[in-house]
gemmi code that builds the backbone of each chain (N, CA, C; Angstrom):
import gemmi

chains = {
    "A": [
        ("MET", (15.872, 1.969, 12.790), (15.872, 1.924, 11.251), (14.792, 2.770, 10.775)),
        ("THR", (15.850, 3.833, 9.941), (15.035, 4.906, 9.250), (14.208, 4.179, 7.948)),
        ("GLU", (13.041, 5.119, 7.471), (12.703, 4.733, 6.579), (13.119, 4.083, 5.396)),
        ("HIS", (13.937, 5.542, 4.973), (14.849, 5.206, 3.564), (16.115, 4.836, 3.376)),
        ("GLU", (16.833, 3.838, 3.713), (17.892, 3.788, 4.437), (19.313, 2.697, 3.771)),
        ("PHE", (20.185, 3.594, 2.591), (20.909, 2.963, 1.822), (21.699, 2.219, 2.849)),
        ("ASN", (21.721, 0.566, 1.905), (22.265, -0.348, 2.544), (23.287, -1.031, 1.603)),
        ("THR", (24.865, -1.372, 2.339), (25.552, -1.518, 1.428), (25.942, -2.798, 1.149)),
        ("THR", (25.220, -3.686, 2.387), (25.174, -5.117, 2.434), (24.452, -5.892, 1.540)),
        ("ILE", (23.159, -4.906, 0.902), (21.814, -5.360, 0.104), (22.446, -4.975, -1.313)),
        ("HIS", (23.006, -3.697, -1.464), (23.576, -3.060, -2.518), (24.372, -3.918, -3.617)),
        ("ALA", (25.119, -4.982, -3.305), (26.039, -5.353, -4.027), (25.233, -5.928, -5.259)),
        ("PRO", (25.171, -6.028, -6.638), (24.667, -6.476, -7.646), (23.578, -7.788, -7.653)),
        ("ASN", (24.624, -8.884, -7.110), (23.363, -10.079, -7.081), (22.531, -10.101, -6.141)),
        ("ARG", (23.275, -9.477, -4.814), (22.396, -9.292, -3.252), (20.953, -8.645, -3.569)),
        ("LEU", (21.290, -7.322, -4.744), (19.956, -6.824, -4.971), (19.058, -7.852, -5.490)),
        ("GLN", (19.354, -8.605, -6.639), (18.667, -9.207, -7.460), (17.987, -10.291, -6.749)),
        ("ILE", (18.808, -10.755, -5.766), (18.589, -12.015, -5.135), (17.646, -11.467, -3.764)),
        ("CYS", (17.540, -10.392, -3.443), (16.468, -9.903, -2.404), (15.051, -9.549, -3.511)),
        ("ALA", (15.329, -8.944, -4.790), (13.973, -8.549, -5.373), (13.520, -10.044, -5.756)),
        ("THR", (13.675, -11.038, -6.141), (13.775, -12.073, -6.488), (12.562, -12.821, -5.264)),
        ("LEU", (13.525, -12.975, -4.096), (12.706, -13.526, -2.706), (11.473, -12.283, -2.287)),
        ("ALA", (11.596, -10.831, -2.528), (10.437, -10.216, -1.898), (9.379, -10.601, -2.640)),
        ("ALA", (9.234, -11.215, -3.564), (8.036, -11.181, -4.803), (7.373, -12.594, -4.378)),
        ("ASN", (8.063, -13.516, -3.741), (7.686, -14.351, -3.521), (7.522, -15.043, -1.946)),
        ("SER", (6.952, -16.146, -1.627), (7.167, -16.455, -0.079), (8.242, -16.631, 0.262)),
        ("SER", (9.232, -17.870, -0.802), (10.134, -18.493, -0.775), (10.637, -19.386, -1.694)),
        ("VAL", (11.968, -19.455, -2.311), (12.648, -19.803, -3.171), (13.543, -21.074, -3.421)),
        ("GLU", (13.613, -22.131, -3.687), (14.704, -22.698, -3.385), (15.833, -22.283, -3.923)),
        ("PHE", (17.009, -22.346, -3.530), (17.989, -22.740, -3.733), (18.797, -22.687, -5.189)),
        ("LEU", (17.832, -23.795, -6.026), (18.337, -24.331, -7.609), (17.570, -23.210, -7.997)),
        ("THR", (16.105, -22.848, -7.976), (15.612, -22.417, -8.998), (16.339, -20.596, -8.922)),
        ("LEU", (16.491, -20.226, -7.844), (17.256, -19.232, -7.811), (18.297, -18.724, -8.846)),
        ("LYS", (19.303, -19.871, -8.193), (20.535, -20.228, -9.061), (20.179, -19.517, -10.924)),
        ("GLN", (19.265, -20.171, -11.044), (19.106, -19.966, -12.448), (18.328, -19.135, -13.100)),
        ("GLN", (17.611, -18.705, -11.757), (16.949, -17.382, -12.464), (18.045, -16.635, -12.650)),
        ("LEU", (18.954, -16.253, -11.610), (19.730, -15.287, -11.701), (21.292, -15.373, -12.682)),
        ("ASP", (21.319, -16.928, -13.041), (22.103, -17.397, -13.951), (23.777, -17.120, -13.349)),
        ("VAL", (23.805, -17.492, -12.231), (24.906, -16.966, -11.225), (25.512, -18.797, -10.755)),
        ("SER", (26.667, -19.079, -10.337), (27.256, -20.363, -9.940), (27.006, -20.732, -9.036)),
        ("ASP", (26.784, -21.933, -8.399), (26.392, -22.219, -6.656), (26.994, -21.784, -5.622)),
        ("SER", (28.872, -21.547, -6.122), (29.135, -20.795, -4.837), (28.968, -19.627, -4.736)),
        ("ALA", (29.476, -18.740, -5.486), (28.893, -17.460, -5.818), (27.973, -17.143, -5.066)),
        ("LEU", (26.301, -17.538, -5.981), (25.274, -17.544, -4.786), (25.157, -17.604, -3.114)),
        ("SER", (25.401, -18.890, -3.141), (26.044, -19.548, -1.741), (26.978, -18.236, -0.284)),
        ("LYS", (27.725, -17.808, -1.340), (28.293, -16.496, -0.795), (27.414, -15.290, -0.226)),
        ("HIS", (26.765, -15.055, -1.657), (26.072, -13.790, -1.052), (24.668, -14.495, -0.117)),
        ("ILE", (24.227, -15.642, -0.395), (23.113, -15.726, 0.869), (24.155, -15.789, 1.961)),
        ("LYS", (25.271, -16.332, 2.150), (25.837, -16.573, 3.309), (25.579, -15.096, 4.114)),
        ("THR", (26.346, -13.913, 3.527), (26.417, -12.968, 3.760), (25.144, -12.412, 3.992)),
        ("LEU", (24.049, -12.432, 3.592), (22.463, -11.969, 3.447), (22.152, -12.603, 5.188)),
        ("GLU", (22.315, -14.016, 5.097), (22.002, -14.791, 6.376), (22.139, -14.083, 7.797)),
        ("ASP", (23.964, -13.840, 7.582), (24.476, -13.614, 8.589), (24.403, -12.393, 8.862)),
        ("ALA", (23.691, -11.148, 8.518), (22.906, -9.877, 8.260), (21.795, -10.312, 8.886)),
        ("GLY", (21.248, -11.287, 9.011), (19.905, -11.526, 9.180), (18.866, -11.082, 8.365)),
        ("TYR", (18.774, -11.109, 7.395), (17.967, -10.537, 6.063), (17.375, -12.082, 5.292)),
        ("VAL", (17.838, -13.027, 5.349), (17.675, -14.101, 4.488), (17.519, -15.123, 5.661)),
        ("VAL", (16.304, -16.185, 5.237), (16.314, -17.705, 6.631), (16.348, -18.332, 5.276)),
        ("VAL", (17.231, -19.656, 5.496), (17.749, -20.498, 5.038), (17.107, -21.923, 5.810)),
        ("GLU", (16.421, -22.469, 4.884), (15.555, -23.639, 5.397), (15.749, -25.197, 4.570)),
        ("LYS", (16.101, -25.643, 5.520), (16.362, -27.400, 4.445), (15.422, -28.379, 4.773)),
        ("LYS", (14.772, -29.039, 3.403), (13.793, -29.299, 3.723), (13.867, -30.998, 2.751)),
        ("ALA", (13.553, -31.676, 3.250), (13.600, -32.963, 2.466), (12.029, -33.222, 1.810)),
        ("SER", (12.670, -33.498, 0.369), (11.218, -33.796, -0.301), (11.591, -34.781, -1.215)),
        ("SER", (10.783, -35.981, -1.849), (10.917, -36.842, -2.273), (12.609, -37.468, -2.656)),
        ("GLY", (13.153, -37.551, -1.714), (14.162, -38.517, -0.789), (15.462, -37.253, -1.359)),
        ("ARG", (15.131, -36.415, -1.980), (16.743, -34.984, -1.660), (16.217, -33.869, -1.036)),
        ("GLN", (17.454, -33.328, -0.685), (17.199, -32.084, 0.540), (17.081, -31.145, -0.817)),
        ("ARG", (15.815, -29.944, -0.134), (15.975, -28.913, -0.977), (16.491, -27.725, -0.081)),
        ("THR", (16.935, -26.865, -0.429), (17.285, -25.905, 0.467), (16.211, -24.857, -0.055)),
        ("TRP", (15.594, -24.105, 0.976), (14.223, -22.523, 0.643), (15.105, -22.145, 1.009)),
        ("LEU", (14.724, -20.182, 0.394), (15.002, -19.264, 0.935), (14.618, -18.043, 0.876)),
        ("SER", (13.971, -17.303, 2.261), (13.167, -16.593, 2.195), (13.864, -14.891, 2.877)),
        ("LEU", (13.151, -14.023, 2.533), (13.601, -13.067, 3.133), (12.905, -13.042, 4.613)),
        ("SER", (13.545, -12.383, 5.977), (12.908, -11.927, 6.921), (12.371, -10.968, 6.666)),
        ("LYS", (11.569, -10.642, 7.877), (10.718, -9.470, 8.180), (11.853, -7.984, 7.942)),
        ("ALA", (13.378, -8.824, 9.013), (13.851, -7.284, 8.782), (14.477, -7.134, 7.217)),
        ("GLY", (14.987, -8.616, 6.622), (15.262, -8.561, 4.923), (14.375, -7.351, 4.249)),
        ("LEU", (12.986, -7.883, 4.408), (12.386, -7.031, 3.523), (11.893, -5.523, 3.689)),
        ("GLU", (12.235, -5.182, 4.911), (12.376, -3.858, 5.580), (13.510, -2.856, 5.468)),
        ("ALA", (14.303, -3.661, 5.109), (15.825, -3.366, 5.114), (15.848, -3.079, 3.092)),
        ("PHE", (15.390, -4.254, 2.324), (15.381, -4.009, 0.948), (14.301, -2.793, 0.521)),
        ("GLU", (13.496, -2.848, 1.199), (12.163, -1.537, 0.573), (12.991, -0.269, 1.166)),
        ("GLY", (13.490, -0.071, 2.329), (14.275, 1.095, 2.643), (15.455, 1.240, 1.798)),
        ("HIS", (16.041, -0.132, 1.103), (17.107, 0.151, -0.034), (16.642, 0.587, -1.515)),
        ("VAL", (15.315, 0.101, -1.362), (14.756, 0.660, -2.874), (13.920, 2.260, -2.580)),
        ("GLY", (13.397, 2.432, -1.518), (13.341, 3.964, -1.002), (14.506, 4.858, -1.337)),
        ("ALA", (15.944, 4.539, -0.612), (16.933, 5.428, -0.690), (17.419, 5.305, -2.171)),
        ("LEU", (17.394, 4.593, -2.797), (17.752, 4.554, -4.390), (16.899, 5.449, -5.236)),
        ("LYS", (15.388, 5.358, -4.952), (14.719, 6.103, -5.711), (14.656, 7.548, -5.677)),
        ("ALA", (14.940, 8.225, -3.756), (15.348, 9.206, -3.461), (16.588, 9.574, -4.144)),
        ("ILE", (17.678, 9.035, -3.919), (18.722, 9.710, -5.081), (18.421, 9.677, -6.170)),
        ("VAL", (17.783, 9.040, -7.238), (17.189, 9.201, -8.665), (16.418, 10.593, -8.890)),
        ("GLY", (15.471, 10.563, -7.512), (14.251, 11.832, -7.630), (13.104, 11.569, -8.029)),
        ("GLN", (12.764, 10.144, -7.658), (11.069, 9.637, -7.896), (10.571, 9.891, -6.656)),
    ],
    "B": [
        ("MET", (24.499, -0.874, 10.417), (24.241, -1.033, 9.218), (25.377, -0.046, 8.730)),
        ("ASN", (25.280, 0.016, 7.373), (25.797, 0.684, 6.340), (25.486, 1.586, 5.411)),
        ("GLN", (25.500, 3.268, 5.998), (24.814, 4.212, 4.859), (25.699, 5.533, 5.051)),
        ("ASN", (25.250, 6.408, 4.316), (25.570, 7.882, 4.546), (24.897, 8.502, 3.488)),
        ("ASN", (25.075, 9.952, 3.384), (24.210, 10.481, 2.968), (23.965, 10.389, 1.627)),
        ("ASP", (25.333, 10.481, 0.751), (25.231, 10.498, -0.442), (26.245, 9.115, -0.974)),
        ("PRO", (25.980, 8.256, -0.775), (26.626, 6.835, -1.181), (26.891, 6.680, -2.509)),
        ("ILE", (26.452, 6.888, -3.492), (26.143, 6.493, -4.896), (25.733, 7.640, -5.688)),
        ("SER", (26.273, 7.677, -6.837), (25.227, 8.581, -8.236), (23.743, 7.830, -8.470)),
        ("ALA", (23.021, 9.288, -8.869), (21.857, 9.158, -9.419), (21.630, 7.815, -10.396)),
        ("LYS", (22.906, 8.144, -11.605), (23.384, 7.056, -12.649), (23.262, 5.632, -12.031)),
        ("GLU", (24.080, 5.653, -10.948), (24.269, 4.272, -10.471), (22.743, 3.897, -9.701)),
        ("ALA", (22.352, 4.726, -8.857), (20.999, 4.385, -8.641), (19.957, 3.904, -9.386)),
        ("GLU", (20.047, 4.762, -10.507), (18.567, 4.339, -11.322), (19.331, 2.828, -12.172)),
        ("SER", (20.491, 2.189, -12.372), (20.857, 1.632, -12.561), (20.741, 0.068, -11.332)),
        ("ALA", (20.907, 0.505, -10.715), (20.608, -0.538, -9.517), (18.929, -0.734, -9.430)),
        ("LEU", (18.403, 0.307, -9.750), (16.562, 0.228, -9.878), (16.081, -0.970, -10.944)),
        ("LYS", (17.058, -0.168, -12.079), (16.765, -1.412, -13.431), (17.061, -2.582, -12.796)),
        ("SER", (17.884, -3.153, -12.321), (18.480, -4.530, -11.842), (17.357, -4.923, -11.409)),
        ("ILE", (16.976, -4.606, -10.229), (16.014, -4.936, -8.894), (14.742, -5.315, -9.912)),
        ("ASN", (13.993, -4.236, -11.020), (12.903, -4.267, -11.759), (12.851, -5.753, -12.470)),
        ("LEU", (14.199, -5.605, -13.219), (14.496, -6.954, -14.038), (14.326, -8.135, -13.216)),
        ("ALA", (15.064, -8.354, -12.496), (14.499, -9.574, -11.590), (13.232, -9.468, -10.601)),
        ("LYS", (12.558, -8.706, -10.536), (11.310, -8.496, -9.865), (10.267, -9.196, -11.240)),
        ("GLN", (10.922, -8.679, -12.217), (10.057, -9.109, -13.451), (9.786, -10.464, -13.799)),
        ("THR", (11.441, -10.834, -13.625), (11.659, -12.310, -14.054), (10.754, -13.158, -13.123)),
        ("ALA", (10.889, -12.561, -11.848), (10.079, -13.954, -10.558), (8.724, -13.762, -11.078)),
        ("GLU", (8.231, -12.419, -11.510), (6.261, -12.715, -11.575), (6.330, -13.225, -12.441)),
        ("GLU", (7.266, -13.361, -13.815), (7.156, -13.703, -15.694), (6.707, -15.666, -14.903)),
        ("PHE", (7.431, -16.058, -14.155), (7.860, -17.247, -13.548), (6.197, -17.562, -13.136)),
        ("VAL", (6.166, -16.783, -12.360), (4.887, -17.707, -11.412), (3.507, -17.695, -12.143)),
        ("LYS", (3.648, -16.477, -12.958), (2.598, -15.753, -14.010), (1.865, -17.020, -14.914)),
        ("PRO", (0.685, -17.109, -14.057), (0.098, -18.390, -15.201), (-0.127, -18.091, -16.512)),
        ("PRO", (-0.696, -19.403, -17.206), (-0.363, -19.140, -18.650), (-1.717, -18.919, -18.887)),
        ("LEU", (-1.727, -18.036, -20.463), (-3.442, -17.514, -20.870), (-4.356, -18.520, -20.610)),
        ("TRP", (-3.844, -19.883, -21.132), (-5.281, -20.757, -21.026), (-5.772, -20.771, -19.361)),
        ("LEU", (-4.839, -21.030, -18.627), (-5.195, -20.658, -16.952), (-6.061, -20.253, -16.701)),
        ("ASN", (-5.507, -18.658, -17.117), (-6.375, -17.716, -17.129), (-7.842, -17.704, -17.184)),
        ("LEU", (-7.741, -17.693, -18.771), (-8.608, -18.042, -19.252), (-9.793, -19.283, -18.654)),
        ("PHE", (-9.163, -19.889, -18.380), (-9.965, -21.287, -17.788), (-10.115, -20.572, -16.426)),
        ("MET", (-9.854, -20.133, -15.404), (-9.953, -19.458, -13.797), (-11.330, -18.830, -14.104)),
        ("SER", (-10.643, -17.540, -15.387), (-11.863, -16.576, -15.440), (-13.285, -17.113, -15.783)),
        ("PHE", (-13.277, -18.262, -16.488), (-14.463, -18.882, -17.277), (-15.273, -19.942, -15.704)),
        ("LEU", (-14.372, -20.218, -14.965), (-14.788, -21.003, -13.713), (-15.340, -19.780, -12.959)),
        ("LEU", (-15.215, -18.593, -13.064), (-15.358, -17.441, -11.894), (-16.791, -17.258, -12.322)),
        ("GLY", (-16.868, -16.762, -13.734), (-18.142, -16.567, -14.551), (-19.226, -17.472, -14.380)),
        ("LEU", (-18.859, -18.993, -14.457), (-19.637, -19.671, -14.298), (-19.780, -19.811, -12.806)),
        ("ILE", (-19.468, -19.938, -11.622), (-20.043, -19.587, -10.544), (-20.989, -18.538, -10.191)),
        ("THR", (-20.436, -17.417, -10.413), (-21.240, -16.331, -10.991), (-22.741, -16.604, -11.605)),
        ("PHE", (-22.635, -16.961, -12.659), (-23.681, -17.552, -13.653), (-24.592, -17.856, -12.930)),
        ("ALA", (-23.872, -19.346, -11.954), (-25.075, -20.554, -11.693), (-25.824, -20.078, -10.313)),
        ("SER", (-24.779, -18.730, -9.571), (-24.820, -18.441, -8.456), (-26.802, -17.366, -8.842)),
        ("GLY", (-26.812, -16.810, -9.458), (-27.786, -15.970, -9.926), (-28.827, -17.041, -10.084)),
        ("LEU", (-28.851, -18.306, -10.511), (-30.026, -19.127, -11.010), (-30.184, -19.929, -9.694)),
        ("SER", (-29.475, -20.327, -8.958), (-29.711, -21.378, -7.811), (-30.915, -21.313, -7.474)),
        ("SER", (-31.526, -19.734, -7.227), (-32.673, -19.583, -5.789), (-33.840, -20.972, -6.227)),
        ("GLY", (-33.911, -21.618, -5.272), (-34.879, -22.966, -5.462), (-34.424, -23.489, -6.535)),
        ("ASN", (-33.461, -23.472, -7.422), (-33.345, -24.446, -8.413), (-31.622, -25.865, -7.897)),
        ("SER", (-32.259, -26.654, -7.800), (-31.136, -27.586, -7.536), (-29.858, -27.441, -7.966)),
        ("VAL", (-30.314, -28.008, -9.388), (-29.034, -28.152, -10.243), (-28.461, -26.932, -10.661)),
        ("TRP", (-28.676, -25.810, -10.683), (-27.583, -24.426, -10.806), (-27.192, -24.495, -9.516)),
        ("ALA", (-27.708, -24.860, -8.088), (-26.287, -24.743, -6.893), (-25.479, -25.713, -7.192)),
        ("PHE", (-26.262, -26.966, -7.910), (-24.795, -28.322, -8.114), (-23.790, -27.591, -9.175)),
        ("VAL", (-24.410, -27.059, -9.989), (-23.287, -26.401, -11.203), (-22.270, -25.518, -10.267)),
        ("MET", (-22.880, -24.615, -9.640), (-22.297, -23.894, -8.630), (-20.724, -23.996, -7.539)),
        ("LEU", (-21.661, -24.777, -6.749), (-20.642, -26.042, -6.245), (-19.746, -26.569, -7.037)),
        ("CYS", (-19.792, -27.146, -7.963), (-18.790, -28.141, -8.747), (-18.313, -27.196, -9.539)),
        ("SER", (-18.378, -25.862, -9.661), (-17.380, -24.751, -10.561), (-16.539, -24.397, -9.370)),
        ("THR", (-17.127, -24.228, -8.518), (-16.663, -23.747, -6.993), (-15.560, -24.740, -6.587)),
        ("LEU", (-15.716, -25.943, -6.694), (-14.719, -26.820, -6.182), (-13.491, -27.057, -7.255)),
        ("ALA", (-14.142, -26.744, -8.644), (-13.037, -26.959, -9.867), (-11.991, -25.857, -9.305)),
        ("ALA", (-12.594, -24.256, -9.207), (-11.965, -23.512, -9.054), (-10.488, -23.625, -8.242)),
        ("LEU", (-10.985, -23.818, -6.754), (-9.901, -24.086, -5.972), (-8.828, -25.543, -6.510)),
        ("LEU", (-9.977, -26.367, -6.999), (-8.304, -27.494, -7.288), (-7.865, -27.333, -8.209)),
        ("THR", (-8.086, -26.284, -9.120), (-7.194, -26.010, -10.721), (-6.222, -24.892, -9.668)),
        ("PHE", (-6.575, -23.899, -8.450), (-5.804, -23.100, -8.146), (-4.062, -23.854, -7.240)),
        ("THR", (-4.981, -24.931, -6.602), (-4.357, -25.975, -5.536), (-3.088, -26.887, -6.071)),
        ("ILE", (-3.620, -27.351, -7.240), (-2.803, -28.017, -8.618), (-1.595, -26.844, -8.899)),
        ("TYR", (-2.034, -26.073, -9.141), (-1.098, -25.043, -10.037), (-0.250, -24.099, -8.663)),
        ("TYR", (-0.598, -24.026, -7.451), (0.295, -24.025, -6.436), (1.228, -24.695, -5.927)),
        ("PHE", (0.924, -26.051, -6.298), (1.680, -27.215, -5.622), (2.682, -27.646, -6.818)),
        ("TYR", (2.497, -27.070, -8.355), (2.936, -27.465, -9.329), (4.787, -26.148, -9.060)),
        ("LEU", (3.952, -25.020, -9.279), (4.997, -24.275, -8.896), (5.665, -24.505, -7.726)),
        ("LYS", (5.149, -24.994, -6.947), (6.492, -25.596, -5.482), (7.493, -26.780, -6.237)),
        ("GLY", (6.577, -27.334, -6.994), (7.679, -28.338, -7.353), (9.048, -27.739, -7.957)),
        ("LEU", (8.562, -26.703, -8.716), (9.432, -25.907, -9.426), (10.237, -25.275, -8.890)),
        ("GLY", (10.149, -24.854, -7.374), (11.020, -24.688, -6.663), (10.572, -23.026, -6.276)),
        ("ILE", (9.141, -22.849, -6.674), (8.721, -21.373, -5.957), (7.547, -21.622, -5.121)),
        ("SER", (7.499, -20.883, -3.748), (6.585, -20.746, -3.114), (5.965, -19.323, -3.411)),
        ("LEU", (4.825, -19.351, -3.666), (3.913, -18.322, -3.794), (3.776, -17.534, -2.574)),
        ("ARG", (3.527, -16.210, -3.009), (3.492, -15.492, -2.049), (1.873, -14.980, -2.336)),
        ("LEU", (0.853, -15.505, -0.872), (-0.502, -15.366, -1.149), (-0.730, -13.810, -0.434)),
        ("SER", (-0.149, -13.724, 0.665), (-0.671, -12.937, 1.552), (-0.059, -11.484, 1.238)),
        ("PRO", (-1.266, -10.364, 0.874), (-0.717, -9.016, 0.646), (0.055, -8.376, 1.972)),
        ("LYS", (1.156, -7.833, 1.425), (2.194, -7.345, 2.520), (2.263, -5.461, 2.434)),
        ("SER", (1.722, -4.738, 1.467), (1.948, -3.712, 1.201), (0.336, -2.748, 1.278)),
        ("PRO", (0.417, -1.666, 1.749), (-1.450, -1.120, 1.947), (-2.187, -0.965, 0.388)),
        ("GLY", (-1.469, -0.877, -0.683), (-1.788, -1.079, -2.053), (-2.073, -2.424, -2.104)),
        ("GLU", (-1.538, -3.659, -1.925), (-1.844, -5.074, -2.095), (-3.058, -5.316, -1.199)),
        ("LYS", (-3.434, -4.602, 0.247), (-4.235, -5.310, 0.523), (-5.510, -4.401, -0.003)),
        ("TRP", (-5.460, -3.093, -0.283), (-6.116, -2.389, -1.095), (-6.730, -3.453, -2.254)),
        ("ILE", (-6.113, -3.337, -3.546), (-6.429, -4.356, -4.137), (-7.077, -5.614, -3.871)),
        ("ASN", (-6.703, -6.423, -3.003), (-7.458, -7.633, -2.258), (-8.565, -7.209, -2.137)),
        ("LEU", (-8.515, -6.203, -0.929), (-10.114, -6.133, -0.168), (-11.179, -5.460, -1.911)),
        ("VAL", (-10.936, -4.645, -2.464), (-11.742, -4.166, -3.575), (-11.877, -5.166, -4.309)),
        ("SER", (-11.403, -6.198, -5.295), (-11.402, -7.300, -5.964), (-12.158, -8.221, -5.329)),
        ("ALA", (-12.305, -8.216, -4.021), (-12.975, -9.252, -3.212), (-14.569, -8.867, -2.733)),
        ("PHE", (-14.608, -7.670, -2.898), (-15.909, -6.900, -2.593), (-16.374, -6.855, -3.844)),
        ("MET", (-15.891, -6.151, -4.897), (-16.614, -5.865, -6.389), (-17.282, -7.299, -6.628)),
        ("ILE", (-16.421, -8.272, -6.435), (-16.969, -9.708, -7.388), (-18.157, -10.622, -6.331)),
        ("ALA", (-17.764, -10.313, -5.134), (-18.804, -10.618, -4.134), (-20.378, -9.760, -4.337)),
        ("PHE", (-20.209, -8.178, -4.658), (-21.274, -7.698, -4.942), (-21.956, -8.207, -5.992)),
        ("VAL", (-21.427, -8.566, -7.162), (-21.663, -8.604, -8.483), (-22.529, -9.760, -8.348)),
        ("ILE", (-22.197, -10.855, -7.630), (-22.519, -12.054, -7.501), (-23.948, -11.746, -6.309)),
        ("VAL", (-24.098, -11.045, -5.433), (-25.276, -10.872, -5.010), (-26.634, -10.423, -5.494)),
        ("ALA", (-25.590, -9.335, -6.502), (-26.412, -8.379, -7.185), (-27.742, -9.147, -8.384)),
        ("ALA", (-26.740, -10.113, -8.574), (-26.979, -11.038, -9.977), (-28.561, -12.107, -9.263)),
        ("LYS", (-28.118, -12.246, -7.914), (-28.952, -13.609, -7.237), (-30.384, -12.578, -7.052)),
        ("GLU", (-30.307, -11.102, -6.622), (-30.814, -10.009, -6.404), (-32.076, -9.852, -7.738)),
        ("LEU", (-31.191, -9.653, -8.455), (-31.879, -8.862, -9.717), (-32.561, -10.191, -10.504)),
        ("TYR", (-31.670, -11.466, -10.476), (-32.931, -12.495, -11.405), (-33.805, -12.874, -10.442)),
        ("SER", (-34.118, -12.603, -8.764), (-35.234, -13.262, -8.002), (-36.292, -11.783, -8.468)),
        ("ALA", (-35.459, -10.410, -8.694), (-36.871, -8.996, -9.139), (-36.743, -9.745, -10.529)),
        ("GLY", (-36.604, -10.476, -11.688), (-37.529, -10.378, -12.616), (-36.417, -9.975, -14.018)),
        ("PHE", (-35.378, -9.637, -13.674), (-33.843, -9.216, -14.823), (-33.664, -10.256, -15.025)),
        ("THR", (-34.163, -11.379, -16.097), (-33.577, -12.755, -16.401), (-31.966, -12.686, -16.801)),
        ("LEU", (-31.725, -11.102, -17.564), (-30.354, -11.323, -18.138), (-29.521, -11.414, -17.227)),
        ("ALA", (-29.721, -10.920, -15.739), (-29.183, -10.505, -14.777), (-27.755, -11.563, -14.284)),
        ("PRO", (-28.184, -12.820, -13.996), (-26.721, -13.672, -13.961), (-25.736, -14.196, -15.289)),
        ("PHE", (-26.205, -13.626, -16.477), (-25.658, -14.088, -17.788), (-24.296, -12.677, -17.446)),
        ("LEU", (-25.178, -11.266, -17.762), (-23.982, -10.208, -17.418), (-23.281, -10.062, -15.835)),
        ("ALA", (-23.680, -10.437, -15.439), (-22.903, -11.011, -14.100), (-21.403, -11.401, -14.339)),
        ("GLY", (-22.094, -13.020, -14.784), (-21.009, -13.809, -14.907), (-20.275, -13.371, -16.093)),
        ("LEU", (-20.441, -12.576, -16.798), (-19.376, -12.088, -18.113), (-18.603, -10.627, -17.326)),
        ("ILE", (-19.205, -10.088, -16.251), (-18.747, -9.014, -15.423), (-17.541, -9.782, -14.574)),
        ("ASN", (-17.659, -10.252, -14.326), (-16.969, -11.137, -13.155), (-15.456, -12.108, -13.944)),
        ("ALA", (-16.054, -12.549, -15.143), (-15.275, -13.322, -15.868), (-14.251, -12.355, -16.410)),
        ("VAL", (-14.623, -10.787, -16.863), (-13.381, -10.180, -17.331), (-12.712, -9.343, -16.288)),
        ("THR", (-13.577, -9.124, -15.080), (-12.727, -8.910, -13.905), (-11.485, -9.648, -13.625)),
        ("THR", (-11.514, -10.960, -13.556), (-10.932, -11.994, -12.706), (-9.532, -12.426, -14.152)),
        ("LEU", (-10.157, -12.109, -15.206), (-8.926, -12.072, -16.371), (-8.226, -10.979, -16.148)),
        ("TYR", (-8.658, -9.787, -16.035), (-7.838, -8.789, -15.709), (-6.797, -8.534, -14.536)),
        ("LEU", (-7.384, -9.116, -13.584), (-6.552, -9.344, -11.968), (-5.392, -10.005, -12.534)),
        ("PHE", (-5.498, -11.168, -12.912), (-4.984, -12.228, -12.972), (-3.889, -11.869, -13.956)),
        ("THR", (-4.307, -11.152, -14.850), (-2.883, -10.629, -16.190), (-1.918, -9.643, -15.539)),
        ("HIS", (-2.878, -8.745, -14.624), (-2.000, -7.069, -14.387), (-1.777, -7.115, -12.726)),
        ("PHE", (-2.539, -8.388, -12.155), (-1.609, -8.334, -10.591), (-1.278, -9.765, -10.208)),
        ("THR", (-0.015, -10.197, -9.404), (0.325, -11.339, -8.964), (-1.007, -11.508, -7.713)),
        ("PHE", (-0.509, -12.658, -7.381), (-1.581, -13.306, -6.388), (-1.812, -12.447, -5.152)),
        ("ALA", (-0.633, -12.284, -4.674), (-0.714, -11.198, -3.246), (-1.166, -9.384, -3.573)),
        ("GLY", (-1.291, -9.354, -4.493), (-2.324, -7.924, -5.382), (-1.389, -7.219, -5.744)),
        ("GLY", (0.176, -6.830, -5.907), (0.876, -6.530, -6.488), (0.936, -6.111, -7.579)),
        ("LYS", (0.956, -4.857, -7.966), (0.799, -5.109, -10.046), (1.762, -5.220, -10.173)),
        ("ILE", (1.787, -5.912, -11.730), (2.556, -6.471, -12.380), (3.085, -5.292, -13.066)),
        ("GLU", (5.075, -5.096, -13.385), (5.033, -3.931, -13.837), (6.075, -4.371, -14.956)),
        ("ARG", (5.940, -3.610, -16.154), (6.331, -4.230, -17.391), (7.045, -3.315, -17.887)),
        ("GLY", (8.216, -3.950, -18.394), (9.536, -2.567, -19.244), (10.589, -2.101, -18.275)),
        ("LYS", (9.980, -1.817, -17.317), (11.131, -0.895, -16.643), (12.436, -1.305, -16.548)),
        ("GLY", (12.435, -2.517, -16.657), (13.949, -3.376, -16.097), (14.555, -3.258, -17.994)),
        ("HIS", (13.711, -3.148, -18.768), (14.785, -3.377, -19.765), (14.817, -1.963, -20.808)),
        ("ASP", (15.847, -1.309, -20.505), (16.257, -0.469, -21.605), (17.561, -0.707, -22.117)),
    ],
}
model = gemmi.Model(1)
for chain_id, residues in chains.items():
    chain = gemmi.Chain(chain_id)
    for i, (resn, *xyz) in enumerate(residues, 1):
        res = gemmi.Residue()
        res.name, res.seqid = resn, gemmi.SeqId(i, " ")
        for name, pos in zip(("N", "CA", "C"), xyz):
            atom = gemmi.Atom()
            atom.name, atom.element = name, gemmi.Element(name[0])
            atom.pos, atom.b_iso = gemmi.Position(*pos), 0.0
            res.add_atom(atom)
        chain.add_residue(res)
    model.add_chain(chain)
structure = gemmi.Structure()
structure.add_model(model)
structure.setup_entities()
């Protein structure tokens, strides 16, 4: 993988924000991410599935206080792809 | 992987970067400790430094240092699990070289001030622990206000045009 690579999987607006939010934290719960991005359950699930299939997002289901919580985090490949994509965007803008 | 040499215009790229910055800022604002907690943690680190400077041969100040260290660790742990309850697991380990550098420099600086306060107090400079406590408290407040726990710079305003 090149250092600054434009990535169309990540470039979709909601997926960009998902990756930016996940990159800033170790992991984020599905419901918290949904509230932060102000999207519906189904839209977020669809984007997460796309990112998971690409190997960029890791989905973990953990039981806590009697309820199931879904935690999302960026994989190493996801972080590299996201940083590469940001680098590509900056190169296009000329930063 | 999908890519080509000229995929989008500069305007679209700029808009995407703003969107990324906005999401990053929202995430950072969510985990940023409130001002009272920043002030409390800074006070505790100042107290640790001050008590450490006075602790040579003085069991009372050694005890104060121990209690303030435990209080700082406990406060941070409670905040960590509070955020976890809200659905955010804090990133504590630095990833980029810049984050690693900030962590290394700030840890070295704080440790240096603690050691210097102790040595200067032993050499007869009685104000040293107080000044060192003040320096470390202000440094901690600055770090907590301008950097994430992993050492990343908190950028403001880039996503709100």
